[in-house]
PDB file of N, CA, C and O in Angstrom:
ATOM      1  N   MET A   1      20.833  33.775  82.914  1.00  0.00           N
ATOM      2  CA  MET A   1      22.224  33.494  82.656  1.00  0.00           C
ATOM      3  C   MET A   1      23.078  34.159  83.739  1.00  0.00           C
ATOM      4  O   MET A   1      22.812  35.286  84.158  1.00  0.00           O
ATOM      5  N   ARG A   2      24.084  33.452  84.168  1.00  0.00           N
ATOM      6  CA  ARG A   2      24.993  33.962  85.185  1.00  0.00           C
ATOM      7  C   ARG A   2      25.817  35.111  84.617  1.00  0.00           C
ATOM      8  O   ARG A   2      26.237  35.069  83.461  1.00  0.00           O
ATOM      9  N   GLU A   3      26.044  36.127  85.427  1.00  0.00           N
ATOM     10  CA  GLU A   3      26.873  37.263  85.012  1.00  0.00           C
ATOM     11  C   GLU A   3      28.349  36.930  85.211  1.00  0.00           C
ATOM     12  O   GLU A   3      28.721  36.272  86.182  1.00  0.00           O
ATOM     13  N   HIS A   4      29.172  37.385  84.292  1.00  0.00           N
ATOM     14  CA  HIS A   4      30.620  37.179  84.372  1.00  0.00           C
ATOM     15  C   HIS A   4      31.304  38.539  84.367  1.00  0.00           C
ATOM     16  O   HIS A   4      30.683  39.556  84.059  1.00  0.00           O
ATOM     17  N   GLU A   5      32.574  38.550  84.705  1.00  0.00           N
ATOM     18  CA  GLU A   5      33.290  39.818  84.801  1.00  0.00           C
ATOM     19  C   GLU A   5      33.657  40.393  83.443  1.00  0.00           C
ATOM     20  O   GLU A   5      33.688  41.613  83.276  1.00  0.00           O
ATOM     21  N   ILE A   6      33.937  39.525  82.463  1.00  0.00           N
ATOM     22  CA  ILE A   6      34.282  40.006  81.127  1.00  0.00           C
ATOM     23  C   ILE A   6      33.858  38.980  80.084  1.00  0.00           C
ATOM     24  O   ILE A   6      33.893  37.773  80.323  1.00  0.00           O
ATOM     25  N   TYR A   7      33.458  39.488  78.924  1.00  0.00           N
ATOM     26  CA  TYR A   7      32.991  38.659  77.808  1.00  0.00           C
ATOM     27  C   TYR A   7      33.862  38.962  76.587  1.00  0.00           C
ATOM     28  O   TYR A   7      34.229  40.113  76.348  1.00  0.00           O
ATOM     29  N   PHE A   8      34.188  37.920  75.817  1.00  0.00           N
ATOM     30  CA  PHE A   8      35.002  38.072  74.614  1.00  0.00           C
ATOM     31  C   PHE A   8      34.278  37.442  73.432  1.00  0.00           C
ATOM     32  O   PHE A   8      33.878  36.280  73.500  1.00  0.00           O
ATOM     33  N   LEU A   9      34.107  38.195  72.354  1.00  0.00           N
ATOM     34  CA  LEU A   9      33.644  37.642  71.086  1.00  0.00           C
ATOM     35  C   LEU A   9      34.893  37.352  70.275  1.00  0.00           C
ATOM     36  O   LEU A   9      35.705  38.245  70.032  1.00  0.00           O
ATOM     37  N   GLN A  10      35.049  36.090  69.853  1.00  0.00           N
ATOM     38  CA  GLN A  10      36.274  35.689  69.166  1.00  0.00           C
ATOM     39  C   GLN A  10      35.958  34.942  67.878  1.00  0.00           C
ATOM     40  O   GLN A  10      34.939  34.260  67.765  1.00  0.00           O
ATOM     41  N   ARG A  11      36.873  35.092  66.893  1.00  0.00           N
ATOM     42  CA  ARG A  11      36.787  34.388  65.615  1.00  0.00           C
ATOM     43  C   ARG A  11      38.045  33.544  65.476  1.00  0.00           C
ATOM     44  O   ARG A  11      39.152  34.004  65.756  1.00  0.00           O
ATOM     45  N   GLN A  12      37.859  32.300  65.038  1.00  0.00           N
ATOM     46  CA  GLN A  12      39.004  31.416  64.869  1.00  0.00           C
ATOM     47  C   GLN A  12      39.737  31.739  63.578  1.00  0.00           C
ATOM     48  O   GLN A  12      39.125  31.879  62.519  1.00  0.00           O
ATOM     49  N   ASN A  13      41.043  31.856  63.679  1.00  0.00           N
ATOM     50  CA  ASN A  13      41.913  32.129  62.540  1.00  0.00           C
ATOM     51  C   ASN A  13      43.008  31.067  62.570  1.00  0.00           C
ATOM     52  O   ASN A  13      44.060  31.271  63.176  1.00  0.00           O
ATOM     53  N   GLY A  14      42.760  29.937  61.916  1.00  0.00           N
ATOM     54  CA  GLY A  14      43.684  28.803  62.017  1.00  0.00           C
ATOM     55  C   GLY A  14      43.607  28.214  63.419  1.00  0.00           C
ATOM     56  O   GLY A  14      42.535  27.809  63.870  1.00  0.00           O
ATOM     57  N   ASP A  15      44.739  28.167  64.102  1.00  0.00           N
ATOM     58  CA  ASP A  15      44.774  27.657  65.475  1.00  0.00           C
ATOM     59  C   ASP A  15      44.618  28.761  66.510  1.00  0.00           C
ATOM     60  O   ASP A  15      44.608  28.488  67.711  1.00  0.00           O
ATOM     61  N   ILE A  16      44.497  29.996  66.061  1.00  0.00           N
ATOM     62  CA  ILE A  16      44.446  31.155  66.952  1.00  0.00           C
ATOM     63  C   ILE A  16      43.007  31.675  67.037  1.00  0.00           C
ATOM     64  O   ILE A  16      42.269  31.649  66.053  1.00  0.00           O
ATOM     65  N   TRP A  17      42.621  32.145  68.223  1.00  0.00           N
ATOM     66  CA  TRP A  17      41.337  32.817  68.397  1.00  0.00           C
ATOM     67  C   TRP A  17      41.604  34.314  68.503  1.00  0.00           C
ATOM     68  O   TRP A  17      42.227  34.772  69.461  1.00  0.00           O
ATOM     69  N   ASP A  18      41.127  35.080  67.511  1.00  0.00           N
ATOM     70  CA  ASP A  18      41.264  36.533  67.518  1.00  0.00           C
ATOM     71  C   ASP A  18      40.075  37.138  68.249  1.00  0.00           C
ATOM     72  O   ASP A  18      38.929  36.778  67.979  1.00  0.00           O
ATOM     73  N   THR A  19      40.342  38.054  69.172  1.00  0.00           N
ATOM     74  CA  THR A  19      39.269  38.733  69.889  1.00  0.00           C
ATOM     75  C   THR A  19      38.755  39.885  69.038  1.00  0.00           C
ATOM     76  O   THR A  19      39.493  40.820  68.727  1.00  0.00           O
ATOM     77  N   LEU A  20      37.479  39.808  68.664  1.00  0.00           N
ATOM     78  CA  LEU A  20      36.846  40.866  67.876  1.00  0.00           C
ATOM     79  C   LEU A  20      36.359  41.993  68.775  1.00  0.00           C
ATOM     80  O   LEU A  20      36.390  43.164  68.397  1.00  0.00           O
ATOM     81  N   LEU A  21      35.904  41.621  69.980  1.00  0.00           N
ATOM     82  CA  LEU A  21      35.342  42.601  70.900  1.00  0.00           C
ATOM     83  C   LEU A  21      35.351  42.023  72.301  1.00  0.00           C
ATOM     84  O   LEU A  21      35.089  40.835  72.486  1.00  0.00           O
ATOM     85  N   SER A  22      35.651  42.854  73.289  1.00  0.00           N
ATOM     86  CA  SER A  22      35.495  42.450  74.684  1.00  0.00           C
ATOM     87  C   SER A  22      34.568  43.464  75.348  1.00  0.00           C
ATOM     88  O   SER A  22      34.554  44.640  74.986  1.00  0.00           O
ATOM     89  N   ALA A  23      33.798  42.993  76.320  1.00  0.00           N
ATOM     90  CA  ALA A  23      32.806  43.859  76.954  1.00  0.00           C
ATOM     91  C   ALA A  23      32.505  43.364  78.361  1.00  0.00           C
ATOM     92  O   ALA A  23      32.830  42.232  78.722  1.00  0.00           O
ATOM     93  N   GLU A  24      31.880  44.229  79.143  1.00  0.00           N
ATOM     94  CA  GLU A  24      31.521  43.873  80.514  1.00  0.00           C
ATOM     95  C   GLU A  24      30.151  43.214  80.612  1.00  0.00           C
ATOM     96  O   GLU A  24      29.783  42.712  81.675  1.00  0.00           O
ATOM     97  N   THR A  25      29.387  43.208  79.513  1.00  0.00           N
ATOM     98  CA  THR A  25      28.085  42.536  79.505  1.00  0.00           C
ATOM     99  C   THR A  25      27.940  41.735  78.218  1.00  0.00           C
ATOM    100  O   THR A  25      28.539  42.065  77.195  1.00  0.00           O
ATOM    101  N   SER A  26      27.140  40.683  78.283  1.00  0.00           N
ATOM    102  CA  SER A  26      26.906  39.883  77.077  1.00  0.00           C
ATOM    103  C   SER A  26      26.089  40.669  76.055  1.00  0.00           C
ATOM    104  O   SER A  26      26.268  40.495  74.850  1.00  0.00           O
ATOM    105  N   GLU A  27      25.201  41.526  76.530  1.00  0.00           N
ATOM    106  CA  GLU A  27      24.364  42.315  75.626  1.00  0.00           C
ATOM    107  C   GLU A  27      25.202  43.212  74.718  1.00  0.00           C
ATOM    108  O   GLU A  27      24.809  43.489  73.585  1.00  0.00           O
ATOM    109  N   ALA A  28      26.344  43.661  75.206  1.00  0.00           N
ATOM    110  CA  ALA A  28      27.210  44.539  74.419  1.00  0.00           C
ATOM    111  C   ALA A  28      27.818  43.823  73.217  1.00  0.00           C
ATOM    112  O   ALA A  28      28.324  44.473  72.303  1.00  0.00           O
ATOM    113  N   LEU A  29      27.774  42.485  73.207  1.00  0.00           N
ATOM    114  CA  LEU A  29      28.333  41.713  72.097  1.00  0.00           C
ATOM    115  C   LEU A  29      27.298  41.374  71.028  1.00  0.00           C
ATOM    116  O   LEU A  29      27.664  40.902  69.952  1.00  0.00           O
ATOM    117  N   GLU A  30      26.023  41.602  71.300  1.00  0.00           N
ATOM    118  CA  GLU A  30      24.954  41.133  70.419  1.00  0.00           C
ATOM    119  C   GLU A  30      25.083  41.634  68.984  1.00  0.00           C
ATOM    120  O   GLU A  30      25.016  40.837  68.048  1.00  0.00           O
ATOM    121  N   GLU A  31      25.266  42.924  68.796  1.00  0.00           N
ATOM    122  CA  GLU A  31      25.332  43.476  67.436  1.00  0.00           C
ATOM    123  C   GLU A  31      26.559  42.944  66.693  1.00  0.00           C
ATOM    124  O   GLU A  31      26.462  42.558  65.529  1.00  0.00           O
ATOM    125  N   ALA A  32      27.708  42.924  67.364  1.00  0.00           N
ATOM    126  CA  ALA A  32      28.933  42.425  66.723  1.00  0.00           C
ATOM    127  C   ALA A  32      28.807  40.944  66.389  1.00  0.00           C
ATOM    128  O   ALA A  32      29.303  40.504  65.352  1.00  0.00           O
ATOM    129  N   LEU A  33      28.154  40.170  67.250  1.00  0.00           N
ATOM    130  CA  LEU A  33      27.951  38.749  66.975  1.00  0.00           C
ATOM    131  C   LEU A  33      27.045  38.573  65.762  1.00  0.00           C
ATOM    132  O   LEU A  33      27.330  37.746  64.896  1.00  0.00           O
ATOM    133  N   SER A  34      25.969  39.329  65.688  1.00  0.00           N
ATOM    134  CA  SER A  34      25.065  39.252  64.530  1.00  0.00           C
ATOM    135  C   SER A  34      25.800  39.589  63.242  1.00  0.00           C
ATOM    136  O   SER A  34      25.608  38.923  62.224  1.00  0.00           O
ATOM    137  N   GLU A  35      26.636  40.612  63.276  1.00  0.00           N
ATOM    138  CA  GLU A  35      27.401  40.996  62.087  1.00  0.00           C
ATOM    139  C   GLU A  35      28.405  39.912  61.708  1.00  0.00           C
ATOM    140  O   GLU A  35      28.582  39.619  60.525  1.00  0.00           O
ATOM    141  N   ALA A  36      29.062  39.314  62.700  1.00  0.00           N
ATOM    142  CA  ALA A  36      30.047  38.262  62.426  1.00  0.00           C
ATOM    143  C   ALA A  36      29.376  37.021  61.846  1.00  0.00           C
ATOM    144  O   ALA A  36      29.956  36.344  60.997  1.00  0.00           O
ATOM    145  N   ILE A  37      28.168  36.721  62.294  1.00  0.00           N
ATOM    146  CA  ILE A  37      27.432  35.580  61.743  1.00  0.00           C
ATOM    147  C   ILE A  37      27.025  35.877  60.301  1.00  0.00           C
ATOM    148  O   ILE A  37      27.075  34.992  59.447  1.00  0.00           O
ATOM    149  N   ALA A  38      26.622  37.115  60.029  1.00  0.00           N
ATOM    150  CA  ALA A  38      26.134  37.482  58.697  1.00  0.00           C
ATOM    151  C   ALA A  38      27.243  37.701  57.673  1.00  0.00           C
ATOM    152  O   ALA A  38      26.980  37.625  56.473  1.00  0.00           O
ATOM    153  N   ASP A  39      28.465  37.967  58.105  1.00  0.00           N
ATOM    154  CA  ASP A  39      29.514  38.249  57.122  1.00  0.00           C
ATOM    155  C   ASP A  39      29.878  36.996  56.330  1.00  0.00           C
ATOM    156  O   ASP A  39      29.488  35.884  56.686  1.00  0.00           O
ATOM    157  N   ALA A  40      30.620  37.193  55.265  1.00  0.00           N
ATOM    158  CA  ALA A  40      30.935  36.090  54.345  1.00  0.00           C
ATOM    159  C   ALA A  40      32.156  35.277  54.765  1.00  0.00           C
ATOM    160  O   ALA A  40      32.537  34.338  54.067  1.00  0.00           O
ATOM    161  N   ILE A  41      32.768  35.618  55.881  1.00  0.00           N
ATOM    162  CA  ILE A  41      33.972  34.906  56.320  1.00  0.00           C
ATOM    163  C   ILE A  41      33.575  33.567  56.934  1.00  0.00           C
ATOM    164  O   ILE A  41      32.895  33.542  57.961  1.00  0.00           O
ATOM    165  N   PRO A  42      33.989  32.444  56.322  1.00  0.00           N
ATOM    166  CA  PRO A  42      33.638  31.128  56.874  1.00  0.00           C
ATOM    167  C   PRO A  42      34.584  30.770  58.022  1.00  0.00           C
ATOM    168  O   PRO A  42      35.684  30.269  57.790  1.00  0.00           O
ATOM    169  N   ALA A  43      34.165  31.022  59.230  1.00  0.00           N
ATOM    170  CA  ALA A  43      35.031  30.787  60.386  1.00  0.00           C
ATOM    171  C   ALA A  43      34.191  30.386  61.583  1.00  0.00           C
ATOM    172  O   ALA A  43      32.975  30.577  61.600  1.00  0.00           O
ATOM    173  N   ALA A  44      34.852  29.830  62.576  1.00  0.00           N
ATOM    174  CA  ALA A  44      34.176  29.519  63.833  1.00  0.00           C
ATOM    175  C   ALA A  44      34.141  30.787  64.686  1.00  0.00           C
ATOM    176  O   ALA A  44      35.072  31.591  64.670  1.00  0.00           O
ATOM    177  N   LEU A  45      33.057  30.943  65.420  1.00  0.00           N
ATOM    178  CA  LEU A  45      32.887  32.063  66.341  1.00  0.00           C
ATOM    179  C   LEU A  45      32.627  31.503  67.729  1.00  0.00           C
ATOM    180  O   LEU A  45      32.054  30.423  67.874  1.00  0.00           O
ATOM    181  N   ARG A  46      33.047  32.238  68.746  1.00  0.00           N
ATOM    182  CA  ARG A  46      32.724  31.828  70.110  1.00  0.00           C
ATOM    183  C   ARG A  46      32.640  33.044  71.011  1.00  0.00           C
ATOM    184  O   ARG A  46      33.184  34.109  70.721  1.00  0.00           O
ATOM    185  N   ILE A  47      31.936  32.844  72.116  1.00  0.00           N
ATOM    186  CA  ILE A  47      31.956  33.809  73.207  1.00  0.00           C
ATOM    187  C   ILE A  47      32.596  33.095  74.380  1.00  0.00           C
ATOM    188  O   ILE A  47      32.149  32.029  74.804  1.00  0.00           O
ATOM    189  N   ALA A  48      33.651  33.705  74.894  1.00  0.00           N
ATOM    190  CA  ALA A  48      34.329  33.189  76.079  1.00  0.00           C
ATOM    191  C   ALA A  48      34.139  34.214  77.191  1.00  0.00           C
ATOM    192  O   ALA A  48      33.993  35.409  76.933  1.00  0.00           O
ATOM    193  N   VAL A  49      34.144  33.732  78.425  1.00  0.00           N
ATOM    194  CA  VAL A  49      33.971  34.619  79.571  1.00  0.00           C
ATOM    195  C   VAL A  49      35.143  34.448  80.520  1.00  0.00           C
ATOM    196  O   VAL A  49      35.793  33.403  80.547  1.00  0.00           O
ATOM    197  N   GLY A  50      35.401  35.487  81.295  1.00  0.00           N
ATOM    198  CA  GLY A  50      36.465  35.437  82.289  1.00  0.00           C
ATOM    199  C   GLY A  50      35.951  35.892  83.639  1.00  0.00           C
ATOM    200  O   GLY A  50      35.146  36.817  83.744  1.00  0.00           O
ATOM    201  N   ASP A  51      36.439  35.219  84.670  1.00  0.00           N
ATOM    202  CA  ASP A  51      36.109  35.575  86.050  1.00  0.00           C
ATOM    203  C   ASP A  51      37.383  35.520  86.881  1.00  0.00           C
ATOM    204  O   ASP A  51      38.178  34.588  86.754  1.00  0.00           O
ATOM    205  N   TYR A  52      37.573  36.518  87.727  1.00  0.00           N
ATOM    206  CA  TYR A  52      38.750  36.554  88.585  1.00  0.00           C
ATOM    207  C   TYR A  52      38.463  35.773  89.860  1.00  0.00           C
ATOM    208  O   TYR A  52      37.455  35.996  90.530  1.00  0.00           O
ATOM    209  N   GLN A  53      39.365  34.855  90.181  1.00  0.00           N
ATOM    210  CA  GLN A  53      39.231  34.021  91.379  1.00  0.00           C
ATOM    211  C   GLN A  53      40.148  34.579  92.468  1.00  0.00           C
ATOM    212  O   GLN A  53      41.371  34.468  92.376  1.00  0.00           O
ATOM    213  N   ILE A  54      39.556  35.173  93.490  1.00  0.00           N
ATOM    214  CA  ILE A  54      40.339  35.781  94.564  1.00  0.00           C
ATOM    215  C   ILE A  54      41.178  34.732  95.289  1.00  0.00           C
ATOM    216  O   ILE A  54      42.332  34.984  95.635  1.00  0.00           O
ATOM    217  N   GLU A  55      40.587  33.541  95.521  1.00  0.00           N
ATOM    218  CA  GLU A  55      41.300  32.500  96.274  1.00  0.00           C
ATOM    219  C   GLU A  55      42.600  32.069  95.608  1.00  0.00           C
ATOM    220  O   GLU A  55      43.585  31.791  96.293  1.00  0.00           O
ATOM    221  N   THR A  56      42.610  32.011  94.288  1.00  0.00           N
ATOM    222  CA  THR A  56      43.801  31.555  93.562  1.00  0.00           C
ATOM    223  C   THR A  56      44.578  32.704  92.924  1.00  0.00           C
ATOM    224  O   THR A  56      45.645  32.493  92.348  1.00  0.00           O
ATOM    225  N   ASN A  57      44.038  33.922  93.028  1.00  0.00           N
ATOM    226  CA  ASN A  57      44.681  35.099  92.449  1.00  0.00           C
ATOM    227  C   ASN A  57      44.928  34.910  90.947  1.00  0.00           C
ATOM    228  O   ASN A  57      45.988  35.259  90.428  1.00  0.00           O
ATOM    229  N   ALA A  58      43.918  34.346  90.262  1.00  0.00           N
ATOM    230  CA  ALA A  58      44.066  34.059  88.832  1.00  0.00           C
ATOM    231  C   ALA A  58      42.720  34.191  88.129  1.00  0.00           C
ATOM    232  O   ALA A  58      41.662  34.101  88.752  1.00  0.00           O
ATOM    233  N   TRP A  59      42.784  34.404  86.822  1.00  0.00           N
ATOM    234  CA  TRP A  59      41.583  34.444  85.990  1.00  0.00           C
ATOM    235  C   TRP A  59      41.251  33.039  85.516  1.00  0.00           C
ATOM    236  O   TRP A  59      42.146  32.250  85.214  1.00  0.00           O
ATOM    237  N   THR A  60      39.959  32.729  85.452  1.00  0.00           N
ATOM    238  CA  THR A  60      39.507  31.482  84.831  1.00  0.00           C
ATOM    239  C   THR A  60      38.633  31.866  83.643  1.00  0.00           C
ATOM    240  O   THR A  60      37.901  32.855  83.684  1.00  0.00           O
ATOM    241  N   TYR A  61      38.722  31.070  82.595  1.00  0.00           N
ATOM    242  CA  TYR A  61      37.994  31.351  81.359  1.00  0.00           C
ATOM    243  C   TYR A  61      37.209  30.121  80.943  1.00  0.00           C
ATOM    244  O   TYR A  61      37.631  28.989  81.178  1.00  0.00           O
ATOM    245  N   GLN A  62      36.062  30.356  80.324  1.00  0.00           N
ATOM    246  CA  GLN A  62      35.292  29.252  79.763  1.00  0.00           C
ATOM    247  C   GLN A  62      34.525  29.736  78.541  1.00  0.00           C
ATOM    248  O   GLN A  62      34.203  30.917  78.412  1.00  0.00           O
ATOM    249  N   GLN A  63      34.246  28.804  77.659  1.00  0.00           N
ATOM    250  CA  GLN A  63      33.484  29.096  76.450  1.00  0.00           C
ATOM    251  C   GLN A  63      32.006  28.892  76.764  1.00  0.00           C
ATOM    252  O   GLN A  63      31.622  27.865  77.323  1.00  0.00           O
ATOM    253  N   ILE A  64      31.168  29.884  76.399  1.00  0.00           N
ATOM    254  CA  ILE A  64      29.732  29.743  76.659  1.00  0.00           C
ATOM    255  C   ILE A  64      28.906  29.710  75.375  1.00  0.00           C
ATOM    256  O   ILE A  64      27.704  29.451  75.423  1.00  0.00           O
ATOM    257  N   PHE A  65      29.540  29.970  74.222  1.00  0.00           N
ATOM    258  CA  PHE A  65      28.834  29.935  72.938  1.00  0.00           C
ATOM    259  C   PHE A  65      29.838  29.536  71.873  1.00  0.00           C
ATOM    260  O   PHE A  65      30.985  29.983  71.893  1.00  0.00           O
ATOM    261  N   PHE A  66      29.397  28.677  70.921  1.00  0.00           N
ATOM    262  CA  PHE A  66      30.259  28.270  69.815  1.00  0.00           C
ATOM    263  C   PHE A  66      29.404  28.077  68.577  1.00  0.00           C
ATOM    264  O   PHE A  66      28.325  27.488  68.645  1.00  0.00           O
ATOM    265  N   LEU A  67      29.887  28.572  67.448  1.00  0.00           N
ATOM    266  CA  LEU A  67      29.217  28.388  66.166  1.00  0.00           C
ATOM    267  C   LEU A  67      30.281  28.215  65.094  1.00  0.00           C
ATOM    268  O   LEU A  67      31.135  29.083  64.913  1.00  0.00           O
ATOM    269  N   ASP A  68      30.230  27.097  64.385  1.00  0.00           N
ATOM    270  CA  ASP A  68      31.138  26.873  63.262  1.00  0.00           C
ATOM    271  C   ASP A  68      30.380  27.214  61.989  1.00  0.00           C
ATOM    272  O   ASP A  68      29.525  26.446  61.549  1.00  0.00           O
ATOM    273  N   LYS A  69      30.686  28.355  61.399  1.00  0.00           N
ATOM    274  CA  LYS A  69      29.972  28.799  60.202  1.00  0.00           C
ATOM    275  C   LYS A  69      30.233  27.894  59.009  1.00  0.00           C
ATOM    276  O   LYS A  69      29.500  27.963  58.021  1.00  0.00           O
ATOM    277  N   ASN A  70      31.252  27.048  59.069  1.00  0.00           N
ATOM    278  CA  ASN A  70      31.519  26.091  57.994  1.00  0.00           C
ATOM    279  C   ASN A  70      30.548  24.916  58.028  1.00  0.00           C
ATOM    280  O   ASN A  70      30.472  24.156  57.062  1.00  0.00           O
ATOM    281  N   SER A  71      29.808  24.755  59.117  1.00  0.00           N
ATOM    282  CA  SER A  71      28.955  23.576  59.275  1.00  0.00           C
ATOM    283  C   SER A  71      27.517  23.794  58.801  1.00  0.00           C
ATOM    284  O   SER A  71      26.701  22.878  58.899  1.00  0.00           O
ATOM    285  N   TYR A  72      27.196  24.956  58.303  1.00  0.00           N
ATOM    286  CA  TYR A  72      25.840  25.205  57.803  1.00  0.00           C
ATOM    287  C   TYR A  72      25.896  26.197  56.652  1.00  0.00           C
ATOM    288  O   TYR A  72      26.905  26.869  56.440  1.00  0.00           O
ATOM    289  N   ARG A  73      24.812  26.274  55.923  1.00  0.00           N
ATOM    290  CA  ARG A  73      24.696  27.234  54.823  1.00  0.00           C
ATOM    291  C   ARG A  73      23.354  27.940  54.962  1.00  0.00           C
ATOM    292  O   ARG A  73      22.305  27.297  54.991  1.00  0.00           O
ATOM    293  N   LEU A  74      23.395  29.237  55.046  1.00  0.00           N
ATOM    294  CA  LEU A  74      22.163  30.023  55.129  1.00  0.00           C
ATOM    295  C   LEU A  74      21.790  30.524  53.744  1.00  0.00           C
ATOM    296  O   LEU A  74      22.642  30.998  52.992  1.00  0.00           O
ATOM    297  N   SER A  75      20.530  30.416  53.420  1.00  0.00           N
ATOM    298  CA  SER A  75      20.030  30.984  52.169  1.00  0.00           C
ATOM    299  C   SER A  75      19.754  32.458  52.391  1.00  0.00           C
ATOM    300  O   SER A  75      19.383  32.858  53.495  1.00  0.00           O
ATOM    301  N   PRO A  76      19.929  33.271  51.361  1.00  0.00           N
ATOM    302  CA  PRO A  76      19.573  34.680  51.522  1.00  0.00           C
ATOM    303  C   PRO A  76      18.072  34.801  51.767  1.00  0.00           C
ATOM    304  O   PRO A  76      17.296  33.987  51.265  1.00  0.00           O
ATOM    305  N   PRO A  77      17.660  35.794  52.524  1.00  0.00           N
ATOM    306  CA  PRO A  77      16.230  35.950  52.784  1.00  0.00           C
ATOM    307  C   PRO A  77      15.460  36.208  51.494  1.00  0.00           C
ATOM    308  O   PRO A  77      15.928  36.920  50.606  1.00  0.00           O
ATOM    309  N   ARG A  78      14.277  35.619  51.409  1.00  0.00           N
ATOM    310  CA  ARG A  78      13.424  35.838  50.231  1.00  0.00           C
ATOM    311  C   ARG A  78      12.675  37.150  50.391  1.00  0.00           C
ATOM    312  O   ARG A  78      12.132  37.437  51.458  1.00  0.00           O
ATOM    313  N   PRO A  79      12.648  37.941  49.331  1.00  0.00           N
ATOM    314  CA  PRO A  79      11.892  39.195  49.428  1.00  0.00           C
ATOM    315  C   PRO A  79      10.405  38.893  49.619  1.00  0.00           C
ATOM    316  O   PRO A  79       9.858  37.978  49.005  1.00  0.00           O
ATOM    317  N   GLN A  80       9.784  39.662  50.460  1.00  0.00           N
ATOM    318  CA  GLN A  80       8.349  39.496  50.699  1.00  0.00           C
ATOM    319  C   GLN A  80       7.642  40.790  50.323  1.00  0.00           C
ATOM    320  O   GLN A  80       8.175  41.889  50.481  1.00  0.00           O
ATOM    321  N   ALA A  81       6.444  40.624  49.829  1.00  0.00           N
ATOM    322  CA  ALA A  81       5.640  41.797  49.489  1.00  0.00           C
ATOM    323  C   ALA A  81       5.281  42.528  50.777  1.00  0.00           C
ATOM    324  O   ALA A  81       4.987  41.897  51.792  1.00  0.00           O
ATOM    325  N   PRO A  82       5.304  43.846  50.737  1.00  0.00           N
ATOM    326  CA  PRO A  82       4.920  44.592  51.937  1.00  0.00           C
ATOM    327  C   PRO A  82       3.464  44.307  52.301  1.00  0.00           C
ATOM    328  O   PRO A  82       2.616  44.116  51.429  1.00  0.00           O
ATOM    329  N   THR A  83       3.200  44.282  53.567  1.00  0.00           N
ATOM    330  CA  THR A  83       1.824  44.059  54.018  1.00  0.00           C
ATOM    331  C   THR A  83       1.094  45.396  54.070  1.00  0.00           C
ATOM    332  O   THR A  83       1.647  46.393  54.535  1.00  0.00           O
ATOM    333  N   PRO A  84      -0.144  45.415  53.594  1.00  0.00           N
ATOM    334  CA  PRO A  84      -0.903  46.676  53.622  1.00  0.00           C
ATOM    335  C   PRO A  84      -1.174  47.101  55.064  1.00  0.00           C
ATOM    336  O   PRO A  84      -1.369  46.277  55.957  1.00  0.00           O
ATOM    337  N   VAL A  85      -1.179  48.382  55.248  1.00  0.00           N
ATOM    338  CA  VAL A  85      -1.424  48.933  56.587  1.00  0.00           C
ATOM    339  C   VAL A  85      -2.847  49.382  56.714  1.00  0.00           C
ATOM    340  O   VAL A  85      -3.247  49.875  57.768  1.00  0.00           O
TER     341      VAL A  85
END
């Protein structure tokens, strides 16, 4: 995966995207993304990235991940018997 200058984990709130976390690496968003997916809030989530363009003296942004939690239903994990050691 290409490296970007900044990463944003965002949750959709109506027409607005609220930034839950920003970081300099995608790995820094992993735990927060897992928690946002697991929480009970039915919302869309995305990761957007930003890169500074020296030629235009401006930031460009793009979405690299999108998940609409309203479009699926996860069942709770089934308890499993411990495996003998």
